[in-house]
N, C-alpha and C positions, 0 to 999 in steps of 0.2 A: 591517681597522678593529675596534675593540672595539663590543661591542652598544650601548652608550649612544650613541657617535658615530653609528652607523648609524640608531638611532632619532631622533635630532636631525635628521639629514638627509631621514629619510623624513617627518618632522613638518612641516619646512620646505617639502619638495616639495608635500605635502598642502594646505598653506596657499596654495600657488599654482594648485592644479589641484582643483577643486570635485569632478570625477569620481573622482579618486583618494581623495579625502577621503571622499565617500560610500561607494565600495566598501570602505575601512578600517573605517568605522563598522558597516557589514554584517557584515564579518568578525568584528569585535569582538563584536558581539551574537551571532553564531553561535558563536563558539569559547568565549566565557566561561561559557555556561550560566547567566546574570545574568537572573533573572525580572523585575526592576524595569526593568533595560535594554530587555528585550522588550516591557515595557507603553509605555515611552517612545518606542519605535518606533511603537507602535500609535497613540500620542498624535499624532505627527507625520505618520504616513502619511495621514490622512485629508485633509490639505492638499496632498498631492503629487498629480501627473499619474498616468496609469493605469500606465505603464511602471515609474516610481519606487515607486509604491504596491505593484505587483506584487512588485518586487524586496524591499522591507521586510517584505512579507508572508511572503516565502520564507525571509528571515532568522529571523522569528519562529517559523517552523515547524520551521525547522532546531535552534534552540534548544530547542523543545519535545521534538523527537525525540531530540536528543542527551541530554537529562536523562532522559528516559524509558529511553533504551536503557542508561543507566548506572545505572538503579535508583534515582533521587534519591528523596530523603524528603520533599522539597518537595510541598506540594499544588499540582499544576499544572493541576488542573481549571478554576478560575478564568480562568487566563490561556487556556487552550484553548477555553473557551466563548466568552470575549470576541472571541477571533480569528475562530471561526465565525460570530458575530453581525455582526461588522465586516464579513467579506467577504459575507456574504449581504445586507447593506444596500446595499453598494456595487454588486453585482450587480443587484439590484432597481432601483436607480436607473438603471443603465445599460441595463437591458433584454437584455443580451447575456449568456446563459447558456452560452456555449461559450468555449474558448480556455483560456489559461493560468491565468486567475484561477478559472474554474470547476474546474479541476483541483486547484488549491490548496484550494478549499472542500471537495472531497471528502477530500483529505489532512487538512484541519483537523478534520473530523468524525472520522475515523479516530483521530486522535492524541487527541482529546477523550473518545472512546471509552475508550482506553488510559489516560487520566489518571483518569477515573471509575473504572475497574477497579482502579487502584492506590490512589487514595485515594476511595472511594465517597462522594459528597455525599448530602444528604437524599433519599432514593429518590422521595418523591412531589414535590419541587421539580423533580428531573430528569424525572420523568414529566410533569409540567406543561409544562417546557420542550419536550420532544418534541412533545406534544400541540399546543402553539402553533405550532411550526415546521411540523408536519404539516398543520395545519387552517388556518391563519392565515397562513401564508408563502405567497412566490410561487411555489412548486413545487419550490425547491431550497433547503437540500439535502434530498436523500430520505434518511430514516433507515432503517438496518437494525437492528432491535429486538434480533438475535441479539448484535450488538456491545456493547449496552448492558445486556443481560440481568442479568449478575452485579452489575452496580452498582445496577440497579432492584429486584433481588430480588422477593420475593412482594409487599410493599406497593406498589412502584412499577407491576409488571405489573397488579396488581389495579386501581390507579387508571386506568391505560390501558384496560384491558378494559371498566370502567365505562363510560368516556365513548365508547367504540366502539360498545358497545351501546346507549347512549342515541342515538348519531347514526345508527345502522341502524333504530331503532325510529322515529325522528322525520323522517327526511331523505329526499325521493324523489331520482330521478336528478340528478347534478351531481356538482361537485368534492368537497364533503364527504363524499358517499355512497363516492365513489370511493377516497378517503383511507381510509375506516373499513373497507372491504372489504379493502383491501391489509393494513392493520394487523391485522385479524382473522385473515387467513392466517399472518401473522408470528407472532402471539400463539399460535395453534395449533401452530406449528412449535416456539416456544420453550418452551412448557409441555409438550410432548410428547403433545398430545392427537390421537391418531392418527385416530379417529373423525371429529372435528370438522374435521381437515385434508382428509381423503378426501371429505367431505361438500363441503366448500368447492370443492376441486378439481373434483369430479364435477359442480357446478352450472355450472361453465364451459363455453363453446362447445367442442365436441370438436376437439382439436388433438394433434398427435403429442408435443409437449413436456409438456403436461399429464398426458397417458396415461402417459408415461414416469415422470413425478414421481410419480404416485399408486403404480405398480408399485414405485419405489425406496423410498417410504414405507412400504409393505406389507412389503416383505422387509426393510428396517431393523429393523421391529417384530416381526420373526419370523413374519408371518402369510402363508407363503409359498403357501398353497393360493390365498387371495384373491388375492394378486398374479398367480398364474398365470391365475386365472379372469378377472381384469380385462383383463390383457394379451390373452386370447383373444377377449374381447368387443371390444376396440379394433382388432384384426386383422380380424375378420369383421363389423364394423359397416358396413352397406350404406347409404351416404349419397351422393345426389348432390351434388356439389361445387358451390359457387356460382361465379358467373363471377369469376375472379381477374385482379387487375392484376399489373404486373411486381413490385411489392413483395411482395404475397402468395405469388407464386410463389416468390420468393427466400427469403422467410420459410419457406415450405414445405420447401424444400430445406435450409436451415439446420438446421430442427428435426429434420429426419429424419438429417443428418450434421453436427452442429455442429462447425466447425474454421476453420481459416484461409481456405481458399479459399471456403466457402460465405459466411463472413461478410464477405469482400471483395465478393462479389456482392451481398449485401444491402446493404451499404454504398453501393455505386454505384446501385442501384435506389431505396433510400430517400431517398438524397440528392436524386436527381432529382425524386422525389415530394414532397419535404419532409417527409418522415415519419422522418428519421433520428434525432432527438433520442429518441424514445420507443422506436423499434426498437433502437437502440444499446443502451439501458439493459436492455431485455429480454434481448437476444442476450447481453450481457456477463454478466447473471445466470446464464443457462444454462451459459455457459462457466465461470464461477466455480464452480458446481456439479460440473462434470465436473472440475475442477482439482483438487478435493479427493479425487478417485479414485485419483490417481497421477501420478507424474512427467510422463509423455508428455502427459497432458492438461494438466497445469500449463504445460509448456512451450507447448503450442498457444496457451494463454490469454496468456502472456508476449510470444509472436511477434505477436498479434492487437494487443496494445496497443502495441507497438513500430510496427506497421505504421501504427496509428492517429496516431503521432507523439505518444505520451503516455510517455515514457519513465520519469517518476516513478511511475505507476501500474504500469508493467511491474516495475519494481523492487520495489515493495511486495508485488505478487502473486507474484514469483518467491521473496521471502522468505517469504510467509504459506503458499504452497501447496508449497513444496519443489521448485522447478525444478531440473533437471539441473545437475551441476557445471560442465559445459561451457557452459551457458547463463548460470549465474550468474557464472562467470568473465567471458563476453562482456558482460554487464551492468555488472559491477564495473569492467571497463576504459573502459566508456564514462562511468561516474560518476565515477571517482576524481578527477579534477580539481577538481570542485565539491563533492562530499561525501567527502573523505578516509576520515573515521572510521567511516562505513558499510561501506566496502569492505575495511577491514582484515583483517575475519574470514574474508572469500572469498579473499583472497590467502594468508592464513596456511595454509587448508585446501589450497590449490593446491600451496604449498611442501610440506607434509606428503606429499602425495600423489606429488609428482615424486620426492622422497626415497626412498619406498617402492618406487620402480621399480628402485633400485640399479643405474642406468645412468649411464656418464660423461656422456652428454648431457643427461640429466634433471638430474643434479648441477649442471652448468653453467647450465641453465635455472633451478633452484632458488636458485643464488646471484643470478642477475639479479632473480629476482622479490624476494629478501631485499633487494636494493638500492632496489627501488622501495618496499618496506615500510617501510624506513627514511625514505624520503622522505615517503610518507603519514603516518607519525607525528610527523614535524616539522611537516607542514602541520595536522595535527589538534591540535599543540600537546602530544603525549604521547611526545616522544623517550625518556623513561626506560622506559615500556612496552616499547619496541623493544628497548632494552639488555636488559631482563630477560627478553624473549622469545629474543632471540639466545643469551643465556647458557644458558638451559634447553635451546633446540634443540641446542647445540654440545655440552652436557654428555650429552644423550641420545644423540647421534649422534657421540661423540668417536672411536670406533673406525673411523668411515667417514673415513678420511684423504683420501680423493679429494675427498670433498665439502667437507673443512675446506681443502683446496687451493685449491678453486674459489671458496670463500668470500674467502679472503685474496687471490686474483686478482682478484677484483671490488671490491678496495679497501674492504672493510667491516672496521672496527675489531673485531678479536675480543677476547673478554674475556681478562683477564690470565691466567687460570688454564689456559687452552689453550696446550700446547706445540707446537711446530713439528711438522708431520707427518713421519714417516720415510721412507715409502713409499706411493705411491698404490694405493688399493684400488678 
């Protein structure tokens, strides 16, 4: 059938099948990269049930990410901020800050930060929004100032610091002071104020993770003798430990050796004690710090997030911190069906790696992966990109006649300029 006939049949079926119609609407919003369509989805999402609302929010986030990844010149910050605010309001009304919607809130904040970096809004207005979310919100989302630092610039950071200083000067123990203390620490990190940051960390109760962070901060600043001295004091500090519950013991084990196994043990103990929400946030912050140190640590964070049943977070962590090629490929295979465009670069890299092996079996696998790439490009609405990529690949490897043979055997249409191979290599 021709495309027009197929479209008519699909439309008629969607009229009879509400679930199919809804699915096609979400796909259209995701694929088109239409900001107005994404706003329309937000307008209708507030009247839907939780499952449908979560699905529509996912479509909006996919649209945002697709446009940001493509380097769109559109100002996406207003849409991203509206999405963050809408999800936050729904979570506040429901009182449930766990599950898929909470994960989407974290993703929305990350995309808002990217949108602000691409097209910075008024820095003082952005600072006011962050302050409102942190001090007057329900505790979520938790903002990482480092992600917004570029957009805030000196004026925005100065405004936040002024408010934080005022709160610390006027507030006693409680939520506002806790928030101000956390923001003060983040400000010291963002502004590179090593002395302030070390003073803040040193004032905390002695803990292994805090001591290690002080050492890392001092070393990064080139103050190696101070780092060594602090490490020595931390190791020789003679202090009678307080009575510990199971969560405290597991947290101590995790701080001493942050990783997949100690994280799982901490999760089990903290969940039983009703302390997992706070413990998880702190533990993941520690793992993210380590993930920046190298591929092995990045893989550990990704595996932890997969164990937590949070594949979206795992994917973003793998991209951000540079997970190993093997793990990125594993993630891409899990993600390809729902997010084809995101996974295309990973499979392209894998094809290049296979071809470099110069092995007949590797060539065969490369052809199979090229067939998958063709499918992913079709799903993503970018079939011409695959055609151009294939033409460039074949031109670059035209002397590898065995590879060309395998591509033909996979029934992939070859560029017209390619002639039939004479003998396999």
